[in-house]
PLY file of the C-alpha trace (Angstrom):
ply
format ascii 1.0
element vertex 391
property float x
property float y
property float z
element edge 389
property int vertex1
property int vertex2
end_header
-6.15 3.04 27.82
-4.99 6.52 26.84
-7.44 9.12 25.51
-5.76 8.83 22.11
-6.19 5.05 22.03
-9.75 5.27 23.30
-10.69 7.74 20.60
-9.12 5.63 17.90
-10.89 2.55 19.24
-14.16 4.34 18.84
-13.59 4.72 15.11
-13.17 8.46 15.02
-13.41 9.35 11.40
-15.69 12.30 12.03
-13.50 15.01 13.53
-14.17 17.29 10.56
-17.90 16.64 10.53
-18.96 20.27 10.75
-16.24 21.66 8.50
-17.44 20.12 5.27
-20.29 22.41 4.37
-22.99 21.03 6.67
-26.23 22.96 6.85
-25.97 26.03 9.06
-29.53 26.00 10.34
-30.08 22.90 12.46
-33.22 21.39 13.83
-33.30 21.06 17.59
-32.50 17.46 18.46
-35.09 15.56 20.40
-33.59 14.30 23.64
-34.35 11.21 25.61
-37.26 11.60 28.03
-38.64 9.03 30.46
-37.88 5.63 28.99
-41.29 4.22 29.83
-42.95 6.95 27.75
-40.76 6.20 24.75
-41.40 2.46 25.05
-45.16 3.06 25.20
-45.06 5.32 22.14
-42.96 2.81 20.20
-45.29 -0.05 21.09
-48.23 2.04 19.90
-46.51 2.27 16.48
-46.11 -1.50 16.54
-43.00 -2.02 14.44
-39.62 -0.80 13.27
-38.41 -0.91 9.66
-34.69 -1.42 9.15
-32.55 -1.91 6.07
-29.08 -3.17 5.27
-28.59 -5.25 8.44
-27.36 -8.79 7.66
-27.67 -10.95 10.76
-24.01 -11.98 10.56
-22.80 -8.39 10.25
-21.55 -7.17 13.64
-23.80 -9.48 15.65
-26.86 -7.69 14.28
-28.83 -10.93 14.36
-28.30 -11.15 18.12
-29.07 -7.46 18.61
-32.28 -7.65 16.56
-33.50 -10.72 18.44
-32.78 -9.16 21.82
-34.54 -5.92 20.87
-37.64 -7.81 19.78
-37.63 -9.92 22.93
-37.18 -6.92 25.22
-39.77 -4.60 23.67
-42.14 -6.88 21.77
-41.93 -4.86 18.56
-41.99 -6.43 15.12
-38.98 -5.63 12.95
-39.54 -5.31 9.23
-36.18 -6.10 7.62
-35.76 -4.62 4.14
-32.95 -5.91 1.92
-30.30 -7.02 4.44
-27.58 -6.80 1.77
-28.35 -3.17 0.86
-25.32 -0.89 0.63
-24.93 2.51 2.28
-25.91 4.17 -1.01
-28.99 1.93 -1.29
-30.13 2.96 2.18
-29.75 6.65 1.44
-31.75 6.28 -1.79
-34.43 4.44 0.15
-34.93 7.28 2.63
-35.10 9.65 -0.35
-38.13 7.58 -1.33
-36.67 6.62 -4.71
-35.55 3.04 -4.32
-38.05 1.16 -2.17
-41.77 0.75 -1.79
-41.20 1.17 1.94
-39.12 3.73 3.80
-36.73 2.49 6.49
-36.95 4.19 9.85
-33.23 3.96 10.47
-30.04 3.49 8.49
-26.59 2.08 9.28
-24.14 3.59 6.80
-20.60 4.80 6.27
-19.98 8.14 7.94
-19.55 10.04 4.68
-22.99 8.82 3.59
-24.52 9.93 6.89
-22.92 13.37 6.59
-24.22 13.85 3.04
-27.69 12.67 4.03
-27.74 15.20 6.84
-26.82 18.04 4.47
-29.60 16.90 2.11
-32.19 17.09 4.88
-32.79 13.33 4.94
-32.16 12.76 8.65
-33.77 13.86 11.88
-31.75 14.54 15.04
-32.11 12.56 18.24
-29.77 12.43 21.22
-29.89 9.16 23.14
-29.73 9.03 26.93
-26.09 7.85 26.71
-25.19 10.77 24.42
-22.51 12.18 26.70
-20.62 8.86 26.72
-20.18 8.86 22.93
-16.88 10.56 21.97
-17.40 14.00 20.47
-15.40 13.15 17.35
-17.64 10.15 16.61
-20.95 11.98 16.41
-22.66 14.88 14.71
-22.82 17.65 17.29
-26.54 18.18 16.66
-27.49 14.50 16.95
-28.13 13.69 13.29
-25.83 10.64 13.35
-23.37 8.86 15.63
-20.82 6.13 15.10
-21.47 2.63 16.31
-18.42 0.42 15.69
-15.31 0.25 13.55
-13.05 -2.21 11.77
-9.92 -2.37 9.65
-9.79 -3.59 6.05
-8.01 -6.91 5.62
-7.53 -9.79 3.19
-9.81 -12.77 3.91
-8.22 -15.78 2.20
-9.35 -19.34 1.49
-6.15 -21.08 2.57
-7.37 -24.37 1.09
-7.13 -22.82 -2.37
-4.45 -20.13 -2.01
-0.99 -21.53 -1.26
1.00 -18.30 -0.89
-0.50 -15.64 1.36
-0.47 -12.03 0.04
1.01 -9.72 2.67
0.37 -6.33 1.11
-1.77 -4.69 -1.56
0.92 -4.87 -4.24
1.08 -8.66 -3.83
-2.46 -9.00 -5.18
-1.17 -8.24 -8.69
0.98 -11.39 -8.75
0.23 -13.96 -11.52
-0.70 -16.69 -9.02
-3.75 -14.66 -7.98
-5.41 -14.66 -11.38
-9.24 -14.80 -11.09
-8.96 -14.59 -7.31
-9.45 -11.10 -5.83
-12.90 -9.78 -4.99
-14.57 -6.88 -3.18
-17.26 -7.44 -0.54
-19.73 -5.00 -2.04
-20.65 -3.12 -5.18
-18.76 0.07 -5.88
-21.45 2.24 -4.30
-20.97 0.52 -0.94
-18.86 2.07 1.81
-16.89 -1.16 2.26
-15.85 -1.29 -1.41
-15.07 2.44 -1.56
-12.85 2.20 1.50
-11.15 -0.90 0.03
-10.22 1.00 -3.13
-9.08 3.93 -1.00
-6.89 1.64 1.15
-5.23 0.06 -1.91
-4.55 3.55 -3.25
-3.18 4.76 0.07
-0.64 1.94 -0.10
0.27 2.75 -3.72
0.56 6.45 -2.87
2.86 5.65 0.07
0.45 7.20 2.55
-0.46 10.33 0.59
-4.16 10.77 1.34
-4.57 13.36 -1.43
-3.64 10.77 -4.06
-5.21 7.70 -2.46
-8.54 7.63 -4.34
-6.98 8.14 -7.77
-4.23 5.63 -7.07
-6.84 3.13 -5.84
-8.70 3.31 -9.15
-5.44 2.75 -11.03
-4.62 -0.19 -8.75
-7.90 -1.96 -9.49
-7.66 -1.11 -13.18
-4.32 -2.91 -13.19
-5.78 -5.90 -11.28
-8.61 -6.08 -13.81
-6.24 -5.84 -16.77
-4.11 -8.66 -15.37
-7.20 -10.81 -14.88
-6.79 -10.98 -11.10
-9.91 -9.00 -10.20
-13.20 -10.92 -10.08
-16.04 -8.44 -10.69
-18.69 -10.05 -8.52
-19.79 -9.07 -5.03
-17.93 -11.46 -2.79
-19.08 -13.03 0.45
-18.37 -16.08 2.60
-19.97 -18.38 0.02
-17.92 -17.11 -2.90
-14.80 -17.30 -0.75
-15.49 -20.89 0.26
-16.43 -22.17 -3.20
-13.52 -20.45 -4.93
-15.16 -17.66 -6.90
-13.34 -15.07 -4.78
-10.71 -16.99 -2.78
-9.17 -13.65 -1.77
-11.70 -11.14 -0.48
-11.13 -7.58 0.77
-13.41 -6.86 3.70
-13.64 -5.53 7.24
-11.54 -7.63 9.59
-14.34 -8.34 12.07
-16.45 -9.86 9.28
-13.51 -11.91 8.02
-12.77 -13.20 11.50
-16.44 -14.06 11.95
-16.30 -16.12 8.75
-13.17 -17.84 10.01
-14.97 -18.89 13.18
-18.14 -20.04 11.40
-16.42 -21.93 8.60
-13.59 -23.37 10.68
-14.81 -26.93 10.23
-15.15 -26.76 6.45
-12.90 -24.03 5.05
-9.50 -22.93 6.35
-9.49 -19.13 6.40
-6.55 -16.83 6.95
-7.09 -13.15 7.79
-4.15 -10.96 6.76
-3.84 -7.27 7.54
-1.83 -5.56 4.81
1.55 -4.11 5.77
0.66 -0.70 4.31
-2.56 1.08 3.43
-4.15 -0.01 6.71
-7.48 1.83 6.79
-9.99 1.84 9.64
-13.57 2.88 9.19
-16.64 3.47 11.31
-20.34 3.12 10.53
-22.98 5.58 11.70
-26.59 5.15 12.76
-29.26 7.70 11.93
-33.03 8.17 11.83
-34.78 9.01 8.56
-36.37 12.45 8.45
-39.50 10.71 7.15
-39.42 7.70 9.46
-42.83 6.00 9.46
-42.22 4.88 13.05
-40.16 7.67 14.66
-40.63 6.53 18.25
-39.67 2.96 17.42
-36.62 4.42 15.64
-35.64 6.39 18.75
-36.10 3.33 20.93
-33.85 1.38 18.53
-31.17 4.07 18.78
-31.45 3.97 22.56
-30.98 0.23 22.53
-28.00 0.30 20.15
-26.26 2.76 22.49
-27.21 0.87 25.65
-24.75 -1.11 27.75
-26.39 -4.37 26.69
-26.02 -3.84 22.95
-22.61 -2.20 23.20
-21.24 -5.14 25.16
-22.70 -7.54 22.59
-20.48 -5.89 19.96
-17.36 -6.60 21.99
-17.41 -10.14 20.65
-15.89 -9.04 17.38
-14.88 -5.38 17.45
-14.94 -2.22 19.50
-18.24 -0.44 20.14
-18.41 3.33 20.18
-18.74 3.51 23.98
-15.88 1.10 24.71
-13.75 3.58 26.69
-16.72 4.66 28.80
-17.72 1.06 29.51
-14.18 0.25 30.65
-14.02 3.31 32.91
-17.36 2.42 34.48
-16.25 -1.14 35.20
-18.81 -2.79 32.92
-16.36 -4.62 30.65
-15.05 -8.01 31.87
-11.33 -7.92 32.61
-10.51 -10.33 29.79
-12.14 -7.98 27.28
-10.68 -4.70 28.48
-7.80 -4.93 26.06
-8.66 -4.53 22.37
-9.93 -7.80 20.92
-7.22 -9.76 19.16
-8.32 -8.72 15.70
-8.18 -5.03 16.61
-4.83 -5.07 18.44
-2.89 -2.25 16.78
0.39 -3.81 17.94
-0.14 -6.43 15.26
0.08 -3.86 12.48
3.35 -2.83 10.88
1.88 0.68 10.73
-0.90 2.29 12.76
-4.32 2.22 11.08
-5.34 5.39 9.26
-8.71 6.89 10.19
-9.69 9.02 7.16
-11.35 12.27 8.11
-14.92 12.79 7.06
-13.69 15.27 4.44
-11.26 12.67 3.05
-14.00 10.03 2.97
-16.43 12.23 1.07
-13.77 13.24 -1.45
-12.70 9.62 -1.98
-16.30 8.46 -2.38
-16.94 10.99 -5.15
-13.71 10.21 -7.02
-14.09 6.45 -6.78
-17.79 6.13 -7.58
-17.60 8.61 -10.46
-14.35 7.26 -11.88
-14.75 3.51 -11.56
-16.53 2.82 -14.86
-14.12 4.86 -16.98
-10.87 3.91 -15.25
-11.43 0.32 -14.08
-13.99 -0.38 -16.78
-15.92 -3.29 -15.29
-19.22 -3.62 -13.43
-19.19 -5.39 -10.07
-22.20 -7.68 -10.13
-23.99 -10.11 -7.86
-24.09 -13.43 -9.71
-26.16 -16.51 -8.80
-24.22 -19.55 -7.69
-25.22 -21.55 -10.78
-23.06 -19.28 -12.92
-19.94 -20.47 -11.12
-17.81 -22.96 -13.03
-15.14 -24.03 -10.56
-12.34 -22.88 -8.26
-10.16 -20.06 -9.54
-12.17 -19.67 -12.73
-13.95 -16.44 -13.61
-16.90 -17.34 -14.37
-25.59 -13.35 -1.55
-23.43 -10.63 -0.28
-22.93 -8.05 2.50
-22.30 -4.74 0.79
-22.73 -1.88 3.24
0 1
1 2
2 3
3 4
4 5
5 6
6 7
7 8
8 9
9 10
10 11
11 12
12 13
13 14
14 15
15 16
16 17
17 18
18 19
19 20
20 21
21 22
22 23
23 24
24 25
25 26
26 27
27 28
28 29
29 30
30 31
31 32
32 33
33 34
34 35
35 36
36 37
37 38
38 39
39 40
40 41
41 42
42 43
43 44
44 45
45 46
46 47
47 48
48 49
49 50
50 51
51 52
52 53
53 54
54 55
55 56
56 57
57 58
58 59
59 60
60 61
61 62
62 63
63 64
64 65
65 66
66 67
67 68
68 69
69 70
70 71
71 72
72 73
73 74
74 75
75 76
76 77
77 78
78 79
79 80
80 81
81 82
82 83
83 84
84 85
85 86
86 87
87 88
88 89
89 90
90 91
91 92
92 93
93 94
94 95
95 96
96 97
97 98
98 99
99 100
100 101
101 102
102 103
103 104
104 105
105 106
106 107
107 108
108 109
109 110
110 111
111 112
112 113
113 114
114 115
115 116
116 117
117 118
118 119
119 120
120 121
121 122
122 123
123 124
124 125
125 126
126 127
127 128
128 129
129 130
130 131
131 132
132 133
133 134
134 135
135 136
136 137
137 138
138 139
139 140
140 141
141 142
142 143
143 144
144 145
145 146
146 147
147 148
148 149
149 150
150 151
151 152
152 153
153 154
154 155
155 156
156 157
157 158
158 159
159 160
160 161
161 162
162 163
163 164
164 165
165 166
166 167
167 168
168 169
169 170
170 171
171 172
172 173
173 174
174 175
175 176
176 177
177 178
178 179
179 180
180 181
181 182
182 183
183 184
184 185
185 186
186 187
187 188
188 189
189 190
190 191
191 192
192 193
193 194
194 195
195 196
196 197
197 198
198 199
199 200
200 201
201 202
202 203
203 204
204 205
205 206
206 207
207 208
208 209
209 210
210 211
211 212
212 213
213 214
214 215
215 216
216 217
217 218
218 219
219 220
220 221
221 222
222 223
223 224
224 225
225 226
226 227
227 228
228 229
229 230
230 231
231 232
232 233
233 234
234 235
235 236
236 237
237 238
238 239
239 240
240 241
241 242
242 243
243 244
244 245
245 246
246 247
247 248
248 249
249 250
250 251
251 252
252 253
253 254
254 255
255 256
256 257
257 258
258 259
259 260
260 261
261 262
262 263
263 264
264 265
265 266
266 267
267 268
268 269
269 270
270 271
271 272
272 273
273 274
274 275
275 276
276 277
277 278
278 279
279 280
280 281
281 282
282 283
283 284
284 285
285 286
286 287
287 288
288 289
289 290
290 291
291 292
292 293
293 294
294 295
295 296
296 297
297 298
298 299
299 300
300 301
301 302
302 303
303 304
304 305
305 306
306 307
307 308
308 309
309 310
310 311
311 312
312 313
313 314
314 315
315 316
316 317
317 318
318 319
319 320
320 321
321 322
322 323
323 324
324 325
325 326
326 327
327 328
328 329
329 330
330 331
331 332
332 333
333 334
334 335
335 336
336 337
337 338
338 339
339 340
340 341
341 342
342 343
343 344
344 345
345 346
346 347
347 348
348 349
349 350
350 351
351 352
352 353
353 354
354 355
355 356
356 357
357 358
358 359
359 360
360 361
361 362
362 363
363 364
364 365
365 366
366 367
367 368
368 369
369 370
370 371
371 372
372 373
373 374
374 375
375 376
376 377
377 378
378 379
379 380
380 381
381 382
382 383
383 384
384 385
386 387
387 388
388 389
389 390
């Protein structure tokens, strides 16, 4: 694997991390000391509070269970479906009765939180094996994994597969297209950005504005379904076409293979890759448990667990050190760039922050519809307009 491919595989959207107005005076990052001391301090705190970690998102269920089994800590799981924006508001102390110790958010959200003084730095013992472009230089956040946005399609209900973003406006997809998150979530923001990048023929400066116009057109045609989609809404027909990260779509395909036939289509244009970052709250109630969690997420054991569905941040290092089985040393099937008509675009941190502001501030006026989470009893049948992983 070339350096260029290894860096891309690590989800390197953060090359401009320190050029976007980050604070100039930085706290000194705590560094990993003797592991037994950290474990003892974490056990003395007794628990870890996390937020926004659905168990079927990126094998987090497996990772959580293994962490508990290894260290004997309780994990208090706040709102698994919370979006990146929800998590940031929670560590501000405005949205939850409890404060999460750690967050797992889109990189632009992590960068903004750092500038607002909401994060504390910590460099894990494997710090040097994390690519420079995938981490804040002072240890405030670091990427964990990445995926590419794709169309997840219920092939039992959709006869003709859409192959690109423009296809979603076709009349046969009326009451069919959904987003896997509310418009404050990183996944939804990046979906709008990707659609706009396609419409703008690759012009990143116009992508956010064009994305809003694209979804306004889908809404006007009646093709956009303004509910937060997930595997359930895909299977029962509320959102038979769902825009989401490819590793989540492929996970649904595996889980629902016996009941629902799912196709995962990568669009021909507007192929956008995105990484998520981990960080510790500046006001973490259990700071040592949070540091132990970060150590575990960056450990060989947890990083290899993520290889089941997508590439972990330390993939290149694990390959070089001979820790990745031979059959997994090539990119997993769903992340094989050779399958794309064009190479995935990794938006810079600056581009992500700009797109987030344009899309979240412009959605209501331009698209003109609220994306809501509706209970299943309000569903009236396949393809009619009338639980989610937002992130």
